[in-house]
C-alpha positions as a printed NumPy array, in Angstrom:
array([[ -0.042,   0.031,   0.   ],
       [  1.447,   3.355,  -1.079],
       [  0.666,   6.067,   1.406],
       [  1.489,   8.693,  -1.318],
       [ -1.049,   7.735,  -3.726],
       [ -3.475,  10.562,  -4.809],
       [ -6.748,  10.943,  -2.9  ],
       [ -9.587,   8.812,  -4.117],
       [-12.946,  10.774,  -4.763],
       [-14.452,   8.283,  -2.178],
       [-12.181,   9.392,   0.641],
       [-14.18 ,  10.613,   3.602],
       [-13.614,  13.506,   5.946],
       [-15.618,  12.696,   9.027],
       [-15.648,  12.686,  12.827],
       [-14.703,   9.138,  14.093],
       [-16.979,   8.145,  16.903],
       [-15.475,   7.126,  20.18 ],
       [-12.062,   8.73 ,  19.989],
       [-10.591,   9.732,  23.391],
       [ -8.948,  13.059,  23.935],
       [ -5.071,  12.815,  23.84 ],
       [ -4.654,  14.45 ,  27.212],
       [ -6.579,  11.679,  28.969],
       [ -4.38 ,   9.751,  31.346],
       [ -5.651,   6.165,  31.997],
       [ -5.531,   4.542,  35.428],
       [ -5.055,   0.844,  34.793],
       [ -8.099,  -0.688,  33.255],
       [-11.026,   1.759,  32.721],
       [-14.68 ,   0.589,  32.441],
       [-15.449,   1.509,  28.892],
       [-18.791,   3.012,  29.567],
       [-17.243,   5.399,  32.057],
       [-14.563,   6.449,  29.713],
       [-16.713,   6.896,  26.573],
       [-19.771,   8.36 ,  28.213],
       [-18.083,  11.358,  29.912],
       [-17.516,  14.352,  27.796],
       [-14.184,  15.372,  29.414],
       [-12.757,  12.082,  28.071],
       [-14.379,  11.546,  24.66 ],
       [-14.936,  13.694,  21.722],
       [-18.59 ,  14.411,  21.014],
       [-20.307,  15.706,  17.816],
       [-21.067,  19.036,  19.589],
       [-17.336,  19.606,  20.476],
       [-15.8  ,  22.406,  18.34 ],
       [-12.315,  20.666,  18.679],
       [-13.691,  17.352,  17.503],
       [-11.11 ,  16.482,  14.829],
       [-12.143,  15.801,  11.284],
       [-10.318,  12.635,  10.079],
       [ -9.508,  11.47 ,   6.643],
       [-10.766,   8.025,   6.163],
       [ -9.084,   6.674,   2.96 ],
       [-10.756,   4.617,   0.225],
       [ -8.682,   1.419,   0.57 ],
       [ -9.866,   0.274,  -2.835],
       [ -7.498,   2.829,  -4.285],
       [ -4.607,   0.954,  -2.737],
       [ -5.452,  -2.668,  -3.415],
       [ -6.437,  -4.728,  -6.373],
       [ -9.162,  -7.041,  -5.245],
       [ -7.297, -10.444,  -5.872],
       [ -6.363, -13.085,  -3.59 ],
       [ -2.596, -12.412,  -3.941],
       [ -2.902,  -8.6  ,  -3.482],
       [ -5.185,  -9.114,  -0.492],
       [ -2.787, -11.572,   1.318],
       [  0.09 ,  -9.097,   0.608],
       [ -1.788,  -6.206,   2.124],
       [ -2.83 ,  -8.332,   5.103],
       [  0.751,  -9.013,   6.003],
       [  1.66 ,  -5.503,   5.557],
       [ -1.159,  -3.657,   7.259],
       [ -3.135,  -6.216,   9.142],
       [ -6.329,  -5.88 ,   6.956],
       [ -7.42 ,  -6.441,   3.449],
       [-10.464,  -7.06 ,   1.19 ],
       [-10.651, -10.668,   0.099],
       [-12.832, -11.86 ,  -2.738],
       [-14.787, -14.87 ,  -1.721],
       [-18.093, -16.513,  -2.77 ],
       [-19.426, -18.513,   0.194],
       [-21.785, -21.549,  -0.087],
       [-23.393, -20.665,   3.306],
       [-27.203, -20.434,   3.191],
       [-28.018, -20.159,   6.893],
       [-25.936, -17.697,   9.049],
       [-26.318, -19.38 ,  12.428],
       [-26.197, -17.025,  15.418],
       [-26.754, -19.705,  18.116],
       [-23.528, -21.011,  19.556],
       [-25.094, -23.821,  21.547],
       [-27.056, -24.957,  18.557],
       [-23.974, -24.856,  16.455],
       [-22.012, -27.021,  18.973],
       [-24.609, -29.577,  19.412],
       [-26.337, -29.919,  16.122],
       [-23.76 , -28.361,  13.644],
       [-24.662, -25.653,  11.088],
       [-23.509, -24.17 ,   7.808],
       [-20.914, -22.27 ,   9.878],
       [-19.234, -25.474,  11.043],
       [-19.7  , -27.536,   7.841],
       [-19.251, -25.016,   5.16 ],
       [-17.997, -21.59 ,   6.458],
       [-15.227, -22.849,   8.721],
       [-13.399, -24.894,   6.054],
       [-13.785, -21.985,   3.6  ],
       [-12.149, -19.614,   5.991],
       [ -9.485, -22.152,   6.984],
       [ -8.496, -22.389,   3.324],
       [ -8.189, -18.673,   3.038],
       [ -5.987, -18.608,   6.161],
       [ -3.669, -21.534,   5.229],
       [ -3.4  , -20.97 ,   1.421],
       [ -3.256, -17.173,   1.316],
       [ -3.1  , -14.963,   4.509],
       [ -0.581, -17.004,   6.461],
       [  0.596, -19.266,   3.708],
       [  4.272, -18.608,   4.803],
       [  3.75 , -20.319,   8.204],
       [  3.209, -23.799,   9.437],
       [ -0.325, -23.62 ,  10.844],
       [ -0.74 , -25.771,  13.961],
       [ -4.507, -25.368,  14.333],
       [ -7.512, -23.098,  13.284],
       [-10.459, -22.679,  15.7  ],
       [-13.532, -21.355,  14.068],
       [-16.611, -20.751,  16.398],
       [-19.872, -22.683,  15.572],
       [-21.795, -19.402,  15.048],
       [-21.347, -15.927,  13.681],
       [-21.991, -12.542,  15.113],
       [-24.693, -10.891,  12.953],
       [-25.753,  -7.355,  13.043],
       [-28.789,  -5.547,  11.644],
       [-32.59 ,  -5.75 ,  11.968],
       [-33.803,  -9.188,  12.965],
       [-30.503, -10.346,  14.413],
       [-29.451, -10.943,  17.899],
       [-27.353,  -7.738,  17.671],
       [-29.443,  -5.159,  16.084],
       [-26.999,  -2.417,  17.193],
       [-23.723,  -1.518,  15.417],
       [-20.237,  -1.134,  16.908],
       [-20.245,   2.699,  16.495],
       [-17.261,   3.688,  18.557],
       [-13.503,   3.075,  18.073],
       [-12.509,  -0.09 ,  19.906],
       [-10.237,  -3.202,  19.827],
       [-11.934,  -6.305,  21.193],
       [ -9.332,  -8.553,  22.776],
       [ -6.667,  -6.399,  24.514],
       [ -2.92 ,  -6.713,  23.995],
       [ -1.716,  -9.612,  26.067],
       [ -2.586, -13.274,  26.299],
       [ -4.016, -12.716,  29.731],
       [ -6.263,  -9.985,  28.353],
       [ -7.502, -12.552,  25.745],
       [ -8.148, -15.262,  28.294],
       [ -9.91 , -12.748,  30.565],
       [-12.315, -12.149,  27.679],
       [-13.044, -15.852,  27.374],
       [-13.57 , -16.134,  31.244],
       [-15.993, -13.285,  31.205],
       [-18.514, -15.383,  29.098],
       [-17.526, -18.904,  29.665],
       [-19.207, -20.379,  32.71 ],
       [-17.396, -23.637,  32.484],
       [-14.003, -21.975,  32.965],
       [-12.446, -24.475,  30.459],
       [-12.117, -22.139,  27.473],
       [ -9.136, -20.132,  28.699],
       [ -7.408, -23.207,  29.925],
       [ -7.771, -24.864,  26.595],
       [ -6.338, -21.646,  24.954],
       [ -3.384, -21.58 ,  27.256],
       [ -2.675, -25.301,  26.659],
       [ -2.77 , -24.738,  22.858],
       [ -0.468, -21.734,  23.22 ],
       [  1.955, -23.713,  25.334],
       [  2.336, -26.332,  22.624],
       [  6.069, -26.562,  21.633],
       [  5.155, -26.26 ,  18.046],
       [  3.23 , -23.073,  18.537],
       [  5.236, -19.718,  18.249],
       [  2.319, -17.249,  18.028],
       [ -1.38 , -16.885,  18.081],
       [ -3.738, -14.661,  16.007],
       [ -7.462, -13.883,  15.971],
       [ -8.612, -12.925,  12.486],
       [-12.059, -11.235,  11.878],
       [-13.896, -12.104,   8.798],
       [-16.469,  -9.281,   8.303],
       [-18.872,  -9.37 ,   5.437],
       [-22.208,  -7.935,   4.258],
       [-24.899, -10.527,   3.888],
       [-27.931,  -8.4  ,   2.844],
       [-28.044,  -9.57 ,  -0.685],
       [-25.727,  -6.815,  -1.781],
       [-24.313,  -6.745,  -5.215],
       [-22.044,  -4.536,  -7.307],
       [-25.122,  -2.811,  -8.628],
       [-26.676,  -2.579,  -5.231],
       [-23.772,  -2.38 ,  -2.756],
       [-23.574,  -1.935,   1.008],
       [-23.665,   1.899,   1.723],
       [-25.058,   2.072,   5.296],
       [-22.464,   2.107,   8.223],
       [-19.476,   0.542,   6.469],
       [-16.605,  -0.54 ,   8.747],
       [-13.401,   1.529,   9.107],
       [-10.165,   0.145,  10.28 ],
       [ -6.979,   1.846,  11.532],
       [ -3.565,   0.767,  10.411],
       [ -2.067,  -0.712,  13.553],
       [  1.429,   0.456,  12.502],
       [  0.182,   4.031,  12.799],
       [ -0.976,   3.516,  16.391],
       [  1.475,   4.127,  19.316],
       [  1.177,   2.024,  22.506],
       [  0.774,   5.16 ,  24.357],
       [ -2.332,   6.176,  22.302],
       [ -4.14 ,   3.022,  23.652],
       [ -6.447,   3.03 ,  26.695],
       [ -6.944,  -0.358,  28.449],
       [-10.661,  -0.556,  28.868],
       [-13.325,  -3.29 ,  29.438],
       [-17.066,  -3.966,  29.426],
       [-19.235,  -5.073,  32.29 ],
       [-19.768,  -8.641,  30.883],
       [-23.074,  -9.073,  32.676],
       [-24.651,  -6.383,  30.524],
       [-23.847,  -8.284,  27.428],
       [-24.908, -11.754,  28.325],
       [-21.72 , -12.567,  30.396],
       [-20.936, -13.402,  33.926],
       [-21.871, -11.113,  36.738],
       [-18.842,  -9.451,  38.303],
       [-16.589, -10.142,  35.261],
       [-15.017,  -7.389,  33.207],
       [-13.764,  -7.849,  29.557],
       [-10.27 ,  -6.586,  28.447],
       [-10.493,  -4.268,  25.479],
       [ -8.778,  -1.091,  24.034],
       [ -9.882,   2.301,  23.361],
       [ -8.025,   4.842,  21.309],
       [ -6.723,   8.337,  21.974],
       [ -6.552,  10.693,  19.018],
       [ -3.275,  11.158,  17.347],
       [ -3.088,  12.864,  13.871],
       [ -0.584,  10.264,  12.509],
       [ -3.215,   7.548,  12.794],
       [ -4.174,   6.282,   9.249],
       [ -7.846,   5.221,   8.881],
       [ -9.281,   3.242,   5.83 ],
       [-12.529,   1.776,   4.578],
       [-13.824,  -0.147,   1.67 ],
       [-16.78 ,   1.513,   0.152],
       [-19.567,  -0.267,  -1.722],
       [-18.887,  -3.758,  -0.54 ],
       [-20.999,  -6.665,  -1.757],
       [-21.825, -10.1  ,  -0.521],
       [-18.882, -11.733,  -2.352],
       [-16.277,  -9.615,  -0.493],
       [-14.83 , -10.136,   2.942],
       [-13.098,  -7.448,   5.052],
       [-10.25 ,  -9.431,   6.808],
       [ -8.508,  -7.913,   9.737],
       [ -6.404,  -8.781,  12.688],
       [ -8.162,  -8.454,  16.056],
       [ -5.362,  -9.956,  18.189],
       [ -1.789, -11.186,  17.585],
       [  0.831, -12.346,  20.154],
       [  4.095, -14.282,  19.917],
       [  6.024, -16.105,  22.541],
       [  9.055, -13.916,  22.161],
       [  7.017, -10.683,  22.639],
       [  8.117,  -8.133,  25.416],
       [  6.838,  -9.026,  28.798],
       [  5.887,  -5.44 ,  29.769],
       [  2.532,  -4.324,  28.521],
       [  3.849,  -0.771,  27.799],
       [  6.403,  -2.331,  25.393],
       [  4.011,  -4.439,  23.308],
       [  3.549,  -3.517,  19.684],
       [  0.039,  -2.713,  18.459],
       [ -1.008,  -5.341,  16.008],
       [ -4.778,  -5.655,  16.254],
       [ -6.863,  -3.192,  14.103],
       [ -8.986,  -0.571,  15.957],
       [-12.221,  -0.297,  14.204],
       [-15.655,   1.306,  14.151],
       [-18.835,   1.588,  12.099],
       [-18.956,   4.941,  10.374],
       [-21.85 ,   6.952,   9.347],
       [-21.887,   8.054,   5.724],
       [-25.366,   9.724,   6.208],
       [-26.654,   7.563,   3.34 ],
       [-30.425,   7.069,   3.466],
       [-30.304,   3.481,   2.672],
       [-31.706,   0.326,   4.493],
       [-29.975,  -0.608,   7.639],
       [-26.742,  -2.706,   7.283],
       [-26.896,  -6.533,   7.354],
       [-23.496,  -8.016,   8.183],
       [-21.759, -10.854,   9.865],
       [-18.452, -11.317,  11.54 ],
       [-16.583, -14.552,  12.291],
       [-13.614, -14.445,  14.727],
       [-11.212, -17.245,  14.036],
       [ -8.271, -18.149,  16.265],
       [ -5.083, -19.387,  14.672],
       [ -2.257, -20.996,  16.474],
       [  0.873, -20.4  ,  14.266],
       [  4.024, -22.482,  14.103],
       [  7.456, -21.643,  12.418],
       [  7.933, -19.981,   9.099],
       [  8.185, -22.337,   6.206],
       [ 11.562, -22.917,   4.537],
       [ 11.962, -22.086,   0.877],
       [ 12.134, -25.876,   0.052],
       [  9.031, -26.76 ,   2.111],
       [  5.934, -27.972,   0.362],
       [  3.695, -25.281,  -1.141],
       [  0.899, -27.757,  -1.725],
       [ -2.433, -26.178,  -1.288],
       [ -4.579, -27.132,   1.737],
       [ -7.803, -28.714,   0.787],
       [-10.886, -28.743,   3.082],
       [-12.089, -32.091,   4.518],
       [-14.909, -33.787,   2.653],
       [-18.465, -32.981,   3.929],
       [-20.153, -34.984,   6.56 ],
       [-22.499, -36.458,   3.805],
       [-22.432, -38.769,   1.786],
       [-20.835, -41.322,   4.092],
       [-18.463, -43.992,   3.114],
       [-19.184, -47.694,   3.009],
       [-16.793, -48.237,   5.964],
       [-18.848, -45.706,   7.937],
       [-22.109, -47.507,   7.188],
       [-20.557, -50.701,   8.378],
       [-19.355, -49.109,  11.624],
       [-22.891, -47.834,  12.126],
       [-24.374, -51.278,  11.614],
       [-21.968, -52.643,  14.237],
       [-22.751, -49.818,  16.635],
       [-26.472, -50.462,  16.252],
       [-25.986, -54.118,  16.866],
       [-27.079, -53.408,  20.432],
       [-30.584, -53.347,  19.222],
       [-30.234, -57.217,  19.241],
       [-29.786, -57.071,  23.053],
       [-33.23 , -55.657,  23.311],
       [-34.89 , -58.345,  21.013],
       [-33.069, -61.137,  22.785],
       [-34.41 , -59.901,  25.995],
       [-37.917, -58.966,  25.418],
       [-39.06 , -62.23 ,  23.883],
       [-37.579, -64.146,  26.99 ],
       [-37.846, -64.045,  30.752],
       [-35.282, -63.864,  33.468],
       [-37.108, -63.853,  36.847],
       [-33.896, -64.67 ,  38.673],
       [-32.431, -61.24 ,  37.737],
       [-35.323, -58.777,  38.197],
       [-33.325, -55.634,  36.907],
       [-32.226, -57.39 ,  33.739],
       [-34.475, -55.31 ,  31.344],
       [-33.353, -52.02 ,  33.049],
       [-29.671, -52.825,  32.352],
       [-30.261, -54.148,  28.781],
       [-32.31 , -50.998,  27.794],
       [-29.92 , -48.697,  29.302],
       [-26.855, -50.082,  27.752],
       [-28.411, -50.518,  24.333],
       [-29.759, -47.014,  24.233],
       [-26.406, -45.456,  25.316],
       [-24.589, -47.599,  22.826],
       [-26.915, -46.604,  20.013],
       [-26.536, -42.902,  20.813],
       [-22.762, -43.226,  20.805],
       [-22.974, -44.915,  17.322],
       [-25.297, -42.393,  15.909],
       [-23.13 , -39.415,  17.104],
       [-19.995, -40.95 ,  15.628],
       [-21.726, -41.593,  12.431],
       [-23.34 , -38.256,  11.958],
       [-20.038, -36.181,  12.793],
       [-17.838, -38.827,  11.033],
       [-15.775, -38.844,  14.123],
       [-13.649, -41.889,  12.808],
       [-12.382, -39.591,  10.048],
       [ -8.856, -38.041,  10.54 ],
       [ -9.038, -34.631,  12.241],
       [-12.834, -34.869,  12.968],
       [-12.304, -35.092,  16.697],
       [-10.705, -31.651,  16.636],
       [-13.295, -30.097,  14.453],
       [-16.309, -31.452,  16.48 ],
       [-14.799, -31.234,  19.903],
       [-18.178, -30.816,  21.62 ],
       [-19.521, -34.065,  20.03 ],
       [-16.228, -35.783,  21.085],
       [-16.833, -34.53 ,  24.642],
       [-20.336, -36.008,  24.582],
       [-18.996, -39.265,  23.319],
       [-16.338, -39.377,  26.202],
       [-19.057, -38.7  ,  28.777],
       [-21.224, -41.49 ,  27.194],
       [-18.296, -43.777,  27.236],
       [-18.002, -43.37 ,  30.977],
       [-21.727, -44.143,  31.273],
       [-21.105, -47.293,  29.241],
       [-18.281, -48.155,  31.642],
       [-20.555, -47.694,  34.616],
       [-23.392, -49.639,  33.091],
       [-20.836, -52.488,  32.229],
       [-19.865, -52.629,  35.865],
       [-23.504, -52.845,  36.773],
       [-23.939, -55.719,  34.246],
       [-20.912, -57.54 ,  35.622],
       [-22.535, -57.315,  39.129],
       [-25.76 , -58.855,  37.718],
       [-24.367, -61.622,  35.387],
       [-21.163, -62.842,  36.861],
       [-22.739, -64.386,  40.051],
       [-25.346, -66.032,  37.738],
       [-23.059, -67.583,  35.065],
       [-24.628, -70.983,  35.572],
       [-27.69 , -69.899,  33.67 ],
       [-25.481, -69.835,  30.597],
       [-25.248, -73.663,  30.735],
       [-28.63 , -74.291,  32.355],
       [-31.152, -71.821,  31.094],
       [-34.767, -72.041,  32.206],
       [-37.919, -70.018,  32.203],
       [-38.051, -70.508,  35.866],
       [-34.601, -68.927,  36.431],
       [-33.286, -67.092,  33.381],
       [-33.643, -68.069,  29.671],
       [-30.632, -67.967,  27.362],
       [-31.553, -64.668,  25.479],
       [-31.5  , -62.328,  28.498],
       [-28.347, -63.954,  30.096],
       [-26.461, -63.601,  26.702],
       [-27.743, -60.117,  26.203],
       [-26.193, -59.136,  29.668],
       [-23.037, -61.444,  29.355],
       [-21.637, -60.108,  26.081],
       [-21.414, -56.354,  26.882],
       [-20.387, -57.228,  30.473],
       [-17.492, -59.299,  29.291],
       [-16.484, -56.643,  26.829],
       [-16.413, -54.04 ,  29.531],
       [-14.476, -56.413,  31.792],
       [-11.813, -56.696,  29.104],
       [-11.642, -52.914,  28.667],
       [-11.17 , -52.503,  32.384],
       [ -8.372, -55.114,  32.467],
       [ -6.694, -53.322,  29.508],
       [ -6.877, -49.951,  31.182],
       [ -5.313, -51.431,  34.313],
       [ -2.663, -53.203,  32.472],
       [ -1.87 , -49.945,  30.523],
       [ -1.675, -48.096,  33.791],
       [  0.754, -50.561,  35.279],
       [  2.84 , -50.591,  32.229],
       [  3.028, -46.725,  32.028],
       [  3.905, -46.646,  35.704],
       [  6.756, -49.212,  35.338],
       [  8.133, -47.42 ,  32.216],
       [  7.989, -43.951,  33.897],
       [  9.804, -45.41 ,  37.014],
       [ 12.643, -46.947,  34.882],
       [ 13.132, -43.657,  33.092],
       [ 13.589, -41.838,  36.425]])
């Protein structure tokens, strides 16, 4: 991007909302509402000294191609990327997305991962890419009908800032631990959060987005001393009571460079860094470079329908830079969940074999073991649920466990339930093994005792295997010491 290029006729000269006065002196973390709602801190429209800022037309500096977009992203931390998505339903429900899946998990996530691996960060070895199961949508009819009209940066500047933001909304407390664990991976050298912001209102070149486009600030034009460490009361925005997020506000400095892409359409994505940190970064907050883009919705005073847009914040764990002789083979997205392979259908048939337990039991009797039906129904139902989840999410395919971590978590919990049920089955059947050789309608017929014996012996073998593996691991670790 050449800063000396002539002005575009679409450059704007406007007041940027939410800028803080340069003389403001922050005191640790400020609550954002207190900073930006007090006229002595924030410029208002009525202030005569409210600076008029030139917001440059970024289209004048970038050809809208994949190569030019990736180059600008690595130079400035933002770009406009051409991308036609196959998404039809923009899911906003995170719980629904985790449990049931959606176009975001099955279509959009692989699309964005391809952009990251093959273009934006193609020079790096990417360790993992975490895409959320839902997007943040703005506009009438969405869960967020308001727009982010006020300069801000969402995730702070340190890893602890980022984890605090997770903790402010994650009631399980596991999200920030998982983040730290991934960052501590020896292969990981850095971490980045990339925002993919796009119009979704049926906008075309002939009928583009005009209402409240997004403006971004070149991070290299922002000094650390210009930033104000702020936060939101998470409880007011659906988070945990008593928790405060970690964000950044911006003090005005005339050297700051602002850009926007006018007349965007549905086949264009504004990509910008929201957070970036590396393991060799300075330890002191005041010495940290500014890499995330401050941004805000801007008002062009166009009397056009309210903006419809989405944003998807993708977390990328980055490894070392690729050597010149390393493979440049393009990353390809995994195949869709459907259609299934023949092997997956065979596994489903095996997993549903527990239905046979029910048929073997209901047509026979076992008065000697009164709770036999309860055990058989419970074990069969849990086993079938496990099989159906594995089948639907194709969890036996490579890398699917990472992509569908919630489904994998459910499988693990159901596995523990199977283990507990198997122990119950052992308690029922092992003292009554004589009925295998001498079945009777007065005691227990062959069907029910077999239906209990088979899963019980399988679980018994699993337990023996687990104990053996534990003993082996203990002996090996002791010898190493």
